[in-house]
C-alpha positions in Angstrom: -0.1 -0.3 0.2 1.8 3.3 -1.0 2.4 6.4 1.5 0.7 9.5 -0.1 2.0 12.4 1.8 -1.3 14.5 0.4 -4.3 14.6 2.0 -7.5 17.6 3.4 -5.5 19.8 5.5 -8.6 19.4 8.7 -5.7 16.4 9.7 -3.5 19.5 10.5 -6.2 21.3 11.8 -7.3 18.0 14.1 -3.1 17.9 15.4 -2.7 20.8 16.0 -5.5 21.1 18.1 -4.3 18.2 20.1 -1.7 19.5 20.4 -2.2 23.6 20.8 -4.5 22.4 23.6 -1.8 19.3 25.3 0.7 22.2 25.5 -1.3 24.9 26.8 -2.6 22.4 29.8 0.7 21.3 30.3 1.4 25.5 31.3 -1.1 25.8 33.1 0.1 22.1 35.6 4.0 24.1 35.2 2.3 27.0 36.5 1.3 25.5 39.3 3.6 23.9 40.8 3.6 20.0 39.1 5.8 18.8 37.6 5.0 18.0 34.0 5.9 14.4 34.0 7.1 14.3 30.1 9.2 11.0 30.7 5.4 9.9 32.0 4.2 11.1 28.9 6.4 9.5 26.4 6.5 6.6 27.6 2.3 6.5 27.6 2.6 7.8 23.8 4.6 5.2 23.0 2.2 2.7 24.5 -0.6 3.9 23.1 0.6 4.4 19.9 1.7 0.7 19.6 -1.5 -0.3 21.3 -2.9 1.9 17.8 -0.5 0.3 15.5 -2.0 -3.1 16.5 -6.1 -1.9 15.8 -5.5 -0.8 13.1 -3.9 -3.9 11.6 -5.7 -5.8 13.0 -9.0 -4.0 12.1 -7.4 -3.6 7.7 -7.0 -7.5 8.6 -10.2 -8.9 9.3 -11.6 -6.1 6.9 -13.3 -3.7 9.8 -12.3 -1.2 7.9 -10.1 0.4 5.0 -7.9 2.3 3.2 -8.1 3.0 0.0 -5.3 2.6 -2.1 -3.1 6.0 -1.7 -5.3 7.2 0.8 -3.8 6.2 4.2 -3.8 9.0 6.3 -0.2 8.7 7.9 -0.7 12.2 9.5 -2.9 9.5 11.9 -0.1 7.9 13.7 0.5 11.8 15.0 -2.8 12.7 15.1 -2.6 9.5 17.9 -0.4 10.9 20.0 -1.1 14.5 20.3 -4.3 12.9 21.5 -2.9 11.0 23.3 -0.3 13.9 25.1 -3.9 15.8 25.3 -5.8 13.0 26.9 -2.5 12.6 29.7 -3.2 16.1 30.8 -6.7 16.2 30.6 -6.9 13.7 33.3 -3.7 14.9 35.6 -5.3 18.3 35.6 -8.9 17.5 36.7 -7.0 14.4 39.0 -5.3 17.5 40.4 -9.1 19.7 40.5 -10.4 16.8 42.3 -7.9 16.3 44.0 -7.8 20.1 45.9 -11.5 19.8 46.3 -11.1 16.3 48.3 -8.6 18.5 50.3 -10.4 21.4 51.4 -13.6 19.2 51.9 -11.1 17.3 54.6 -10.5 20.3 56.0 -13.4 21.5 56.9 -15.1 18.1 58.2 -11.4 18.0 60.9 -12.0 22.1 61.5 -16.6 21.8 62.1 -15.9 18.7 64.5 -12.9 20.4 66.8 -15.4 23.8 67.0 -18.1 21.2 67.5 -15.7 18.8 69.8 -14.8 22.6 71.5 -18.2 23.6 71.8 -19.4 20.4 73.8 -16.7 20.5 76.0 -16.9 24.1 77.3 -20.9 22.9 77.6 -20.1 20.6 79.6 -17.9 22.3 81.9 -19.7 25.1 82.0 -22.8 22.6 83.7 -20.3 20.3 85.9 -18.6 24.0 86.9 -21.8 25.2 88.5 -22.8 23.2 91.2 
């Protein structure tokens, strides 16, 4: 099957949209003092790309879909990598937001329980010391 590097310009749009969103999320996370995790991202992108290559091979061999000869979109693979990197950053971004929310909820609960304990102790001492 020949590789043709002349494909629809919308592929570039998809590729750069994923790549741009990945870069924005990475910059936002880095500004918040989070580690970039470049090594993790490279491993994840390569593992994801490998699994997507296997999916493509299986799908084309089993006739789930096929490419017309000369119409194999080469930019599909870099787009997969950009989408995987974006997904990694998005999941980390959401995970950090949920972790912050959980910590603040724990702190509120601890604060309320400490105040409740202090109130009950003062209430008990007030009535026991008056006798």
